[in-house]
C-alpha beads as a LAMMPS data file, in Angstrom:
LAMMPS data file: protein, C-alpha beads

347 atoms
346 bonds

1 atom types
1 bond types

-500.0 500.0 xlo xhi
-500.0 500.0 ylo yhi
-500.0 500.0 zlo zhi

Masses

1 110.0

Atoms # bond

1 1 1 -141.340 293.705 288.110
2 1 1 -143.169 295.640 290.830
3 1 1 -141.439 298.628 292.359
4 1 1 -141.216 296.972 295.740
5 1 1 -139.276 294.064 294.297
6 1 1 -136.087 296.072 293.664
7 1 1 -133.354 297.117 296.088
8 1 1 -133.846 300.652 297.247
9 1 1 -131.046 303.159 297.785
10 1 1 -132.446 305.999 299.848
11 1 1 -131.844 308.191 302.864
12 1 1 -131.484 305.021 304.937
13 1 1 -128.256 304.181 303.105
14 1 1 -126.981 307.726 303.574
15 1 1 -127.528 307.437 307.322
16 1 1 -125.839 304.028 307.410
17 1 1 -122.800 305.180 305.424
18 1 1 -122.412 308.293 307.591
19 1 1 -122.367 305.990 310.618
20 1 1 -119.832 303.712 308.931
21 1 1 -117.543 306.631 308.065
22 1 1 -117.617 307.883 311.655
23 1 1 -116.915 304.387 312.994
24 1 1 -114.012 304.000 310.549
25 1 1 -112.404 307.289 311.577
26 1 1 -112.674 306.634 315.307
27 1 1 -111.628 302.979 314.947
28 1 1 -108.561 304.071 312.944
29 1 1 -107.497 306.310 315.821
30 1 1 -108.237 303.561 318.340
31 1 1 -106.033 301.029 316.529
32 1 1 -103.304 303.645 315.985
33 1 1 -103.224 304.417 319.706
34 1 1 -103.307 300.752 320.705
35 1 1 -100.434 299.834 318.344
36 1 1 -98.420 302.940 319.328
37 1 1 -98.617 304.621 315.940
38 1 1 -98.598 301.673 313.543
39 1 1 -100.720 303.295 310.838
40 1 1 -100.380 300.300 308.512
41 1 1 -102.109 298.047 311.026
42 1 1 -104.667 300.776 311.641
43 1 1 -105.514 300.954 307.929
44 1 1 -105.773 297.173 307.600
45 1 1 -107.881 296.948 310.752
46 1 1 -110.339 299.580 309.551
47 1 1 -110.651 297.820 306.184
48 1 1 -111.548 294.561 307.952
49 1 1 -114.065 296.353 310.168
50 1 1 -115.743 298.015 307.165
51 1 1 -115.995 294.777 305.178
52 1 1 -117.552 292.878 308.076
53 1 1 -119.939 295.752 308.830
54 1 1 -121.164 295.628 305.232
55 1 1 -121.540 291.863 305.520
56 1 1 -123.717 291.985 308.627
57 1 1 -125.794 295.080 307.785
58 1 1 -125.987 295.570 303.984
59 1 1 -126.015 291.946 302.786
60 1 1 -129.204 291.197 304.815
61 1 1 -130.907 293.985 302.868
62 1 1 -129.917 292.311 299.601
63 1 1 -131.239 288.991 300.864
64 1 1 -134.473 290.579 302.027
65 1 1 -135.173 292.075 298.594
66 1 1 -134.239 288.981 296.593
67 1 1 -136.564 287.733 293.823
68 1 1 -135.763 284.023 294.023
69 1 1 -134.520 281.253 296.296
70 1 1 -136.502 282.667 299.187
71 1 1 -135.995 279.719 301.511
72 1 1 -132.215 279.745 301.182
73 1 1 -131.967 283.513 301.433
74 1 1 -134.113 283.763 304.568
75 1 1 -131.760 281.345 306.350
76 1 1 -128.700 283.514 305.658
77 1 1 -130.675 286.658 306.359
78 1 1 -131.738 285.448 309.783
79 1 1 -128.219 284.253 310.643
80 1 1 -126.683 287.635 309.770
81 1 1 -129.339 289.743 311.485
82 1 1 -129.409 287.699 314.690
83 1 1 -125.589 287.570 314.809
84 1 1 -125.193 291.286 314.045
85 1 1 -125.346 292.512 317.704
86 1 1 -122.490 290.218 318.767
87 1 1 -120.465 290.941 315.623
88 1 1 -121.040 294.669 316.088
89 1 1 -119.821 294.520 319.693
90 1 1 -116.599 292.762 318.667
91 1 1 -115.942 295.033 315.691
92 1 1 -116.462 298.111 317.879
93 1 1 -113.554 297.283 320.226
94 1 1 -111.140 299.645 318.398
95 1 1 -113.872 302.296 318.456
96 1 1 -114.319 301.840 322.204
97 1 1 -110.557 301.919 322.785
98 1 1 -110.399 305.436 321.390
99 1 1 -113.111 306.542 323.807
100 1 1 -111.055 305.004 326.623
101 1 1 -108.151 307.180 325.514
102 1 1 -110.517 310.129 325.232
103 1 1 -111.701 309.637 328.818
104 1 1 -108.048 309.911 329.973
105 1 1 -107.334 312.931 327.773
106 1 1 -106.722 315.315 330.684
107 1 1 -104.183 312.995 332.252
108 1 1 -102.483 312.441 328.900
109 1 1 -102.337 316.164 328.192
110 1 1 -100.930 316.918 331.656
111 1 1 -98.283 314.189 331.428
112 1 1 -97.264 315.259 327.933
113 1 1 -96.980 318.910 328.983
114 1 1 -94.869 317.891 331.976
115 1 1 -92.546 315.929 329.684
116 1 1 -92.096 318.952 327.424
117 1 1 -91.319 321.056 330.485
118 1 1 -88.608 318.533 331.387
119 1 1 -87.179 318.918 327.877
120 1 1 -87.010 322.685 328.402
121 1 1 -85.390 322.039 331.741
122 1 1 -82.582 320.180 329.964
123 1 1 -81.460 323.438 328.340
124 1 1 -81.443 325.142 331.733
125 1 1 -79.475 322.232 333.192
126 1 1 -76.883 322.524 330.456
127 1 1 -76.554 326.285 330.959
128 1 1 -76.060 325.740 334.697
129 1 1 -73.450 323.088 333.894
130 1 1 -71.635 325.526 331.569
131 1 1 -71.705 328.383 334.112
132 1 1 -70.391 326.143 336.911
133 1 1 -67.607 324.827 334.711
134 1 1 -66.607 328.327 333.568
135 1 1 -66.652 329.566 337.195
136 1 1 -64.477 326.687 338.373
137 1 1 -62.038 327.278 335.535
138 1 1 -61.803 330.976 336.347
139 1 1 -61.078 330.224 340.012
140 1 1 -58.391 327.752 339.036
141 1 1 -56.642 330.328 336.835
142 1 1 -56.785 332.920 339.595
143 1 1 -55.341 330.454 342.109
144 1 1 -52.474 329.725 339.713
145 1 1 -51.637 333.447 339.504
146 1 1 -52.529 333.853 335.846
147 1 1 -52.698 337.430 334.605
148 1 1 -56.092 339.127 334.390
149 1 1 -55.926 339.527 330.620
150 1 1 -55.108 335.865 330.119
151 1 1 -57.892 334.846 332.518
152 1 1 -60.458 336.860 330.555
153 1 1 -59.275 335.460 327.223
154 1 1 -59.225 331.843 328.384
155 1 1 -62.560 332.106 330.147
156 1 1 -64.109 333.639 327.015
157 1 1 -62.614 330.838 324.905
158 1 1 -64.223 328.216 327.178
159 1 1 -67.518 330.117 327.106
160 1 1 -67.593 330.132 323.312
161 1 1 -66.742 326.448 323.305
162 1 1 -69.666 325.589 325.578
163 1 1 -72.269 328.155 324.509
164 1 1 -71.416 329.546 321.103
165 1 1 -73.759 330.779 318.376
166 1 1 -74.591 327.191 317.405
167 1 1 -75.973 326.514 320.864
168 1 1 -78.020 329.705 320.783
169 1 1 -79.543 328.814 317.434
170 1 1 -80.209 325.247 318.580
171 1 1 -81.983 326.431 321.706
172 1 1 -84.108 328.934 319.807
173 1 1 -85.312 326.425 317.208
174 1 1 -85.816 323.667 319.798
175 1 1 -87.999 325.744 322.108
176 1 1 -90.043 326.976 319.155
177 1 1 -90.608 323.390 318.034
178 1 1 -91.565 322.331 321.583
179 1 1 -94.171 325.116 321.772
180 1 1 -95.799 323.855 318.569
181 1 1 -95.846 320.254 319.807
182 1 1 -97.496 321.174 323.113
183 1 1 -100.865 322.011 321.514
184 1 1 -101.838 318.456 320.512
185 1 1 -105.081 316.692 321.532
186 1 1 -106.213 313.062 321.520
187 1 1 -108.373 313.807 318.457
188 1 1 -105.133 314.364 316.556
189 1 1 -103.761 310.828 316.294
190 1 1 -100.458 312.241 315.032
191 1 1 -99.723 313.169 318.644
192 1 1 -98.059 309.756 318.714
193 1 1 -95.678 310.975 316.038
194 1 1 -94.969 314.060 318.133
195 1 1 -94.012 311.851 321.074
196 1 1 -91.616 309.854 318.906
197 1 1 -90.150 313.067 317.503
198 1 1 -89.722 314.551 320.993
199 1 1 -87.874 311.434 322.142
200 1 1 -85.629 311.470 319.080
201 1 1 -85.004 315.214 319.411
202 1 1 -84.278 314.829 323.122
203 1 1 -81.546 312.276 322.409
204 1 1 -80.161 314.397 319.579
205 1 1 -80.018 317.591 321.649
206 1 1 -78.497 315.784 324.597
207 1 1 -75.815 314.287 322.343
208 1 1 -75.069 317.748 320.953
209 1 1 -74.574 319.075 324.496
210 1 1 -72.206 316.207 325.207
211 1 1 -70.189 317.085 322.091
212 1 1 -70.081 320.773 323.075
213 1 1 -68.798 319.935 326.548
214 1 1 -66.528 317.017 325.653
215 1 1 -63.550 319.207 324.717
216 1 1 -61.483 320.661 327.569
217 1 1 -59.062 323.527 327.845
218 1 1 -55.419 322.431 328.132
219 1 1 -55.066 323.787 331.687
220 1 1 -58.512 322.751 332.867
221 1 1 -58.975 320.392 335.813
222 1 1 -58.579 316.754 334.782
223 1 1 -61.684 315.748 336.730
224 1 1 -63.987 317.759 334.430
225 1 1 -66.648 315.594 332.807
226 1 1 -68.890 316.364 329.811
227 1 1 -72.593 317.024 330.219
228 1 1 -74.305 313.832 331.401
229 1 1 -76.593 311.780 329.215
230 1 1 -78.406 310.799 332.420
231 1 1 -79.104 314.312 333.623
232 1 1 -82.220 314.405 335.872
233 1 1 -84.074 316.544 333.311
234 1 1 -83.371 314.006 330.545
235 1 1 -84.461 311.094 332.729
236 1 1 -87.640 312.927 333.780
237 1 1 -88.535 313.788 330.179
238 1 1 -88.089 310.210 328.955
239 1 1 -90.037 308.823 331.895
240 1 1 -92.901 311.249 331.272
241 1 1 -93.116 310.352 327.586
242 1 1 -93.151 306.661 328.478
243 1 1 -96.023 307.295 330.912
244 1 1 -97.980 308.984 328.125
245 1 1 -97.374 305.974 325.883
246 1 1 -98.637 303.594 328.574
247 1 1 -101.768 305.685 328.996
248 1 1 -102.945 305.378 325.395
249 1 1 -101.744 301.824 324.678
250 1 1 -102.662 300.010 327.876
251 1 1 -105.886 301.500 329.197
252 1 1 -109.268 300.052 328.296
253 1 1 -112.261 301.305 330.245
254 1 1 -115.861 301.402 329.104
255 1 1 -116.820 304.966 328.320
256 1 1 -120.406 306.172 328.581
257 1 1 -119.926 308.190 325.391
258 1 1 -118.638 305.114 323.567
259 1 1 -121.502 302.876 324.732
260 1 1 -124.328 305.334 324.044
261 1 1 -122.955 306.403 320.663
262 1 1 -122.410 302.736 319.770
263 1 1 -126.097 301.961 320.319
264 1 1 -127.166 304.838 318.065
265 1 1 -124.663 303.797 315.401
266 1 1 -126.013 300.225 315.469
267 1 1 -129.535 301.485 314.833
268 1 1 -128.286 303.741 312.031
269 1 1 -126.606 300.782 310.328
270 1 1 -129.908 298.856 310.428
271 1 1 -131.811 301.520 308.482
272 1 1 -131.227 300.049 304.973
273 1 1 -132.513 296.650 306.120
274 1 1 -135.561 298.040 307.905
275 1 1 -136.769 300.204 305.005
276 1 1 -136.166 297.513 302.361
277 1 1 -139.537 295.949 301.388
278 1 1 -139.676 292.199 301.025
279 1 1 -140.552 290.665 297.658
280 1 1 -144.288 290.117 297.274
281 1 1 -143.777 286.488 296.217
282 1 1 -142.016 285.549 299.454
283 1 1 -144.078 284.239 302.346
284 1 1 -141.066 284.154 304.687
285 1 1 -140.526 286.786 307.354
286 1 1 -137.676 287.484 309.762
287 1 1 -139.778 285.780 312.435
288 1 1 -141.689 282.818 310.997
289 1 1 -143.675 282.951 307.755
290 1 1 -147.130 283.800 306.385
291 1 1 -149.549 281.823 304.239
292 1 1 -149.712 282.849 300.601
293 1 1 -152.772 284.968 299.819
294 1 1 -154.424 284.536 296.421
295 1 1 -153.162 281.014 295.641
296 1 1 -151.829 277.912 297.301
297 1 1 -148.072 277.334 297.497
298 1 1 -146.866 275.150 294.615
299 1 1 -149.863 276.029 292.442
300 1 1 -149.576 278.692 289.801
301 1 1 -152.240 281.284 289.022
302 1 1 -152.414 279.893 285.454
303 1 1 -153.313 276.415 286.664
304 1 1 -155.917 277.798 289.011
305 1 1 -157.438 279.880 286.234
306 1 1 -157.486 276.889 283.883
307 1 1 -159.401 274.851 286.469
308 1 1 -161.953 277.585 286.826
309 1 1 -162.430 277.860 283.052
310 1 1 -162.966 274.101 282.674
311 1 1 -165.463 274.231 285.498
312 1 1 -167.357 277.020 283.810
313 1 1 -167.449 275.020 280.563
314 1 1 -169.031 272.066 282.321
315 1 1 -171.610 274.302 284.010
316 1 1 -172.568 277.310 281.902
317 1 1 -174.228 280.249 283.556
318 1 1 -176.376 283.104 282.363
319 1 1 -174.691 286.221 281.033
320 1 1 -175.567 288.304 284.092
321 1 1 -174.062 285.730 286.446
322 1 1 -170.900 285.587 284.321
323 1 1 -170.546 289.332 284.561
324 1 1 -170.876 289.175 288.297
325 1 1 -168.276 286.398 288.433
326 1 1 -165.852 288.447 286.393
327 1 1 -166.324 291.459 288.626
328 1 1 -165.895 289.389 291.763
329 1 1 -162.800 287.687 290.356
330 1 1 -161.238 291.037 289.464
331 1 1 -162.045 292.368 292.881
332 1 1 -160.489 289.303 294.522
333 1 1 -157.333 289.711 292.453
334 1 1 -157.069 293.379 293.410
335 1 1 -157.538 292.492 297.082
336 1 1 -154.852 289.786 296.832
337 1 1 -152.435 292.188 295.162
338 1 1 -153.074 294.831 297.800
339 1 1 -152.552 292.224 300.517
340 1 1 -149.278 291.137 298.926
341 1 1 -148.065 294.736 298.651
342 1 1 -148.860 295.334 302.296
343 1 1 -147.048 292.162 303.311
344 1 1 -143.946 293.216 301.394
345 1 1 -143.254 295.996 303.943
346 1 1 -143.170 293.611 306.901
347 1 1 -140.025 292.115 308.371

Bonds

1 1 1 2
2 1 2 3
3 1 3 4
4 1 4 5
5 1 5 6
6 1 6 7
7 1 7 8
8 1 8 9
9 1 9 10
10 1 10 11
11 1 11 12
12 1 12 13
13 1 13 14
14 1 14 15
15 1 15 16
16 1 16 17
17 1 17 18
18 1 18 19
19 1 19 20
20 1 20 21
21 1 21 22
22 1 22 23
23 1 23 24
24 1 24 25
25 1 25 26
26 1 26 27
27 1 27 28
28 1 28 29
29 1 29 30
30 1 30 31
31 1 31 32
32 1 32 33
33 1 33 34
34 1 34 35
35 1 35 36
36 1 36 37
37 1 37 38
38 1 38 39
39 1 39 40
40 1 40 41
41 1 41 42
42 1 42 43
43 1 43 44
44 1 44 45
45 1 45 46
46 1 46 47
47 1 47 48
48 1 48 49
49 1 49 50
50 1 50 51
51 1 51 52
52 1 52 53
53 1 53 54
54 1 54 55
55 1 55 56
56 1 56 57
57 1 57 58
58 1 58 59
59 1 59 60
60 1 60 61
61 1 61 62
62 1 62 63
63 1 63 64
64 1 64 65
65 1 65 66
66 1 66 67
67 1 67 68
68 1 68 69
69 1 69 70
70 1 70 71
71 1 71 72
72 1 72 73
73 1 73 74
74 1 74 75
75 1 75 76
76 1 76 77
77 1 77 78
78 1 78 79
79 1 79 80
80 1 80 81
81 1 81 82
82 1 82 83
83 1 83 84
84 1 84 85
85 1 85 86
86 1 86 87
87 1 87 88
88 1 88 89
89 1 89 90
90 1 90 91
91 1 91 92
92 1 92 93
93 1 93 94
94 1 94 95
95 1 95 96
96 1 96 97
97 1 97 98
98 1 98 99
99 1 99 100
100 1 100 101
101 1 101 102
102 1 102 103
103 1 103 104
104 1 104 105
105 1 105 106
106 1 106 107
107 1 107 108
108 1 108 109
109 1 109 110
110 1 110 111
111 1 111 112
112 1 112 113
113 1 113 114
114 1 114 115
115 1 115 116
116 1 116 117
117 1 117 118
118 1 118 119
119 1 119 120
120 1 120 121
121 1 121 122
122 1 122 123
123 1 123 124
124 1 124 125
125 1 125 126
126 1 126 127
127 1 127 128
128 1 128 129
129 1 129 130
130 1 130 131
131 1 131 132
132 1 132 133
133 1 133 134
134 1 134 135
135 1 135 136
136 1 136 137
137 1 137 138
138 1 138 139
139 1 139 140
140 1 140 141
141 1 141 142
142 1 142 143
143 1 143 144
144 1 144 145
145 1 145 146
146 1 146 147
147 1 147 148
148 1 148 149
149 1 149 150
150 1 150 151
151 1 151 152
152 1 152 153
153 1 153 154
154 1 154 155
155 1 155 156
156 1 156 157
157 1 157 158
158 1 158 159
159 1 159 160
160 1 160 161
161 1 161 162
162 1 162 163
163 1 163 164
164 1 164 165
165 1 165 166
166 1 166 167
167 1 167 168
168 1 168 169
169 1 169 170
170 1 170 171
171 1 171 172
172 1 172 173
173 1 173 174
174 1 174 175
175 1 175 176
176 1 176 177
177 1 177 178
178 1 178 179
179 1 179 180
180 1 180 181
181 1 181 182
182 1 182 183
183 1 183 184
184 1 184 185
185 1 185 186
186 1 186 187
187 1 187 188
188 1 188 189
189 1 189 190
190 1 190 191
191 1 191 192
192 1 192 193
193 1 193 194
194 1 194 195
195 1 195 196
196 1 196 197
197 1 197 198
198 1 198 199
199 1 199 200
200 1 200 201
201 1 201 202
202 1 202 203
203 1 203 204
204 1 204 205
205 1 205 206
206 1 206 207
207 1 207 208
208 1 208 209
209 1 209 210
210 1 210 211
211 1 211 212
212 1 212 213
213 1 213 214
214 1 214 215
215 1 215 216
216 1 216 217
217 1 217 218
218 1 218 219
219 1 219 220
220 1 220 221
221 1 221 222
222 1 222 223
223 1 223 224
224 1 224 225
225 1 225 226
226 1 226 227
227 1 227 228
228 1 228 229
229 1 229 230
230 1 230 231
231 1 231 232
232 1 232 233
233 1 233 234
234 1 234 235
235 1 235 236
236 1 236 237
237 1 237 238
238 1 238 239
239 1 239 240
240 1 240 241
241 1 241 242
242 1 242 243
243 1 243 244
244 1 244 245
245 1 245 246
246 1 246 247
247 1 247 248
248 1 248 249
249 1 249 250
250 1 250 251
251 1 251 252
252 1 252 253
253 1 253 254
254 1 254 255
255 1 255 256
256 1 256 257
257 1 257 258
258 1 258 259
259 1 259 260
260 1 260 261
261 1 261 262
262 1 262 263
263 1 263 264
264 1 264 265
265 1 265 266
266 1 266 267
267 1 267 268
268 1 268 269
269 1 269 270
270 1 270 271
271 1 271 272
272 1 272 273
273 1 273 274
274 1 274 275
275 1 275 276
276 1 276 277
277 1 277 278
278 1 278 279
279 1 279 280
280 1 280 281
281 1 281 282
282 1 282 283
283 1 283 284
284 1 284 285
285 1 285 286
286 1 286 287
287 1 287 288
288 1 288 289
289 1 289 290
290 1 290 291
291 1 291 292
292 1 292 293
293 1 293 294
294 1 294 295
295 1 295 296
296 1 296 297
297 1 297 298
298 1 298 299
299 1 299 300
300 1 300 301
301 1 301 302
302 1 302 303
303 1 303 304
304 1 304 305
305 1 305 306
306 1 306 307
307 1 307 308
308 1 308 309
309 1 309 310
310 1 310 311
311 1 311 312
312 1 312 313
313 1 313 314
314 1 314 315
315 1 315 316
316 1 316 317
317 1 317 318
318 1 318 319
319 1 319 320
320 1 320 321
321 1 321 322
322 1 322 323
323 1 323 324
324 1 324 325
325 1 325 326
326 1 326 327
327 1 327 328
328 1 328 329
329 1 329 330
330 1 330 331
331 1 331 332
332 1 332 333
333 1 333 334
334 1 334 335
335 1 335 336
336 1 336 337
337 1 337 338
338 1 338 339
339 1 339 340
340 1 340 341
341 1 341 342
342 1 342 343
343 1 343 344
344 1 344 345
345 1 345 346
346 1 346 347
């Protein structure tokens, strides 16, 4: 078997697999953003993309280097190569979706930061609620002629009920967690998880404030209501997080970075096919075919040699002429072999 009849694994495959790894990573993020954090679908989608990429870019290389069934293989090879641009464009949709999200990264970052600011504002809203309620309670006691000592004790009791050590610890840990969540970027697909966690934490903290403020002092005004679950800061935070979600799930715009990088990645995936030499026995090419050099199709070299030997038996020649014939025949064979080797590196 000649060396150009085997499949070659070389730097072309390294380039192609680097391109495939990059496509897989970006496509995973694109699907994760589009499905709002469904990482199972993202994993399945990337697996499908990788399998089809191998089908349209690596299988043609195998067909090009085949050692038999040339006619059948060239049909499949041509179908895969000519269909590869369209297949590549379809398979790159998740890849392009990420670049759409990337193009809106500043808007996403601003909206997310604004939502976190609204979450911080909820703590300020609750503290204002507590101070107003304590002030109203103190005025009520003074109007009823309650002694100063009793007023101070009852007001302090209400203050501890609304803003005790548990609230202080909750606020400290919550603000620290919010500061860590604010540093996310679109390249970190787990930002989606941060949004879900912020929403869950927002509801949990708001419910805790409602529980703190739900209990009333026995002589407190009957019109007192607990902290609202529809406080403007809560509504603003939830609305902002929903806007962020709409930005990365709904948008789809063609990005220059996505288009240009996609073209380069397509060429990188073609490298294994381009550098794979075609088998010397095959006369088929990607475009058309070539005539066999050295012998006629359907006729073996053995049969041709046998015909020549029988012809020489019928018509003997002098020794010098035979030597010349042998030299010329050897030279012709070498030329044919060289021609075949050269043809093997054509498409």
